[in-house]
N, C-alpha and C positions, 0 to 999 in steps of 0.2 A: 339575599346577595351580599346586603353591605354589613352582615353581622361576619360571613364569609372573609370580604377584602379587608374589616379591621383586624380580624386575628389573623389574617397572612399578614398584613401591616405589620402589628405584631410580634409577632414570630422572626419578620426581616429584621426588624431594628433589633429585637433580643439575641438573635442570632448573629446579627454585624458586628454586632459589638466590636469595638477594640480589645485585641486582648494583648497584654504586654506577658515580655517572655517572663521565666522566675527569674529573681535576680541568680546572678551569677552567687554560684559558692566561694566563699573566701575561706580557705584553710590556713587556718592558725594553727602556728608550733604546740605541740605539744607543751605543755609547762605545769609541774605539780600545783594544786591548787595552796595558797595560802591558807585557806581555813576550810573546814568544810561544817557544815550546820545538819544537823537530823529535821527531816521536814516537820513542820510543825512545832518546832521548839525555837525559842528565842535567842539571839545572841548576850551572850554576858560581855559587860565592858572586860572583865578580868580574863575571860576564856580568850579574846581577842590578843589581848598582850600577849599571852601564853605561847602564841601558836606563831613560829619565825616561818619568813617564806624559808623554801628548802635552798634556794640559791645561796642564800645568805649565810645559809647555815655552813651549805660547803663550802662556800670561802672562808668562813670565818674556822674552820676544820682544817681547812688547806697551808691558810695563813699561818697556823700554831703548828701544824708539820714542819713546812718550812724552815720558821724560826727554831723549829727543834726543843720547843716548848713541853712536850708532852712528854710527862714520865716515864719509863716504860715499867714502870710496876702499874700505875692506870692504865695503859696498852694490855698490860697481861689479863686484868680482869673486865674489860671491857668487849665481854662476849655476846652475841645476840639470843635471844632465846626467842622461842618459838610459840606458836600458837594451832591449835585446833582449828579442823574446817568451819569458817561461819561463827569462828568465838572469840573473843577477847577475854576471855576469864584469865587468868596466870595459870600455867600448870603448875605441877609437884616438882616436875623435873626443872623447872625456870628457877625455883625460888632459890637453890644454894648462889647461882649465877649472879641474880640480883642482890643477894646479902653480901656476895664480895664487891661489889661494886657500892652495896651502902655503906659496906666497916671503910672503905678506902674515903669516898668521900666523908663520913667522919673524922677520918683523920687527917686527908688536907684540905681543910675549910676552904681555899683559894679554888679549888677547882670546880667547874660547872660540868652539865650533862646534857648534849643533846639527843633526845630520847626519839626518834624513828620509827615511825608506824607504815608497817609493809605489808602487804595481801598476794595470794597467788591471783590470776588474771581472770581468773571465772568471775559475773558478776557485773555490773556496769560500773565505767569509773566513776561515777557520783556517788554507787556504794561503796568501793574499796575506797576511796578517800575516806570516806564518815567511817570505815571498818577499821583502816589505818590507824586513823585518830585515835579511834575508843581504846585501840592494843597501846598507844604510845602514851595515853590518859594512864591506862590498866599500871603499866610498866612505871609508871613517875609516882602514880599514888602510893604504890608498894614500897618504892623507895621512900617514900614522905612517911610512912606508917612504919621505917626503920629507923627513922630520925634526921632523915636528909630534909635541908630547907626549900623548899617548892621552890623558890626561887634562886635556887643553882640550877633547875631540872626547864627546858624548853621543849616543848613537844613541837615536834612535825610531822607531819601524814605526806606520806607518797604513793601511798594506794599500791596499784599494780605498775607504777611507771618504772621501778627502778628494781626488775628482777635480779636474782644472783643465778639462778637456773633457767631456760628456756624451752625447755624440752614438755611435753605434753604427756606429761603421767604424774601418781602422787606421790613417788619421791621427790619431785621436782618440784611440784606443788607445796610440799611442807616445807621445804629451806627456803620458800619465795613467805611464807609466812611468818611476820617474824619482828621482833622491834630491834633497832640493830643500834649502837650507842655511839655516839660521836664527843670530841672534846668541845667543848663551847668555847 
């Protein structure tokens, strides 16, 4: 009888423990990450310095546009390049566009470029931010292999945050898998 009473009391005490309601979820506004890092990889100090916050990049671009300081010839060569699904290697059809950018930057030694990495909506936000960064870095590496100083190129990742197309089909997703170039 004592055992039953002890078990009953134990169940009563455990079952009647005060349960706190789950904390209210606070929704943070979506803002592109400043940087992304693949799991299990260490951040290098230089990598952190080369990735700027997207808001800063946008402000720099808008300020230059307002001042009218973006040469028309530079605007002409800054065309997006596109990537295959889940890839960050430079495609053959992107090389001529990158070569034009490199050629311009070698002539105009004062110009700097922001390389933005973008993805389609498939995949998690974290994965797409990391993939966008890899795409931007791949474009940067290609330009530096063509003689452009790395200090003139800044990498930014937006992941899936700034789509140019919002339809749910392959043609639209292809437009979003890109590296976009802006004036620094």
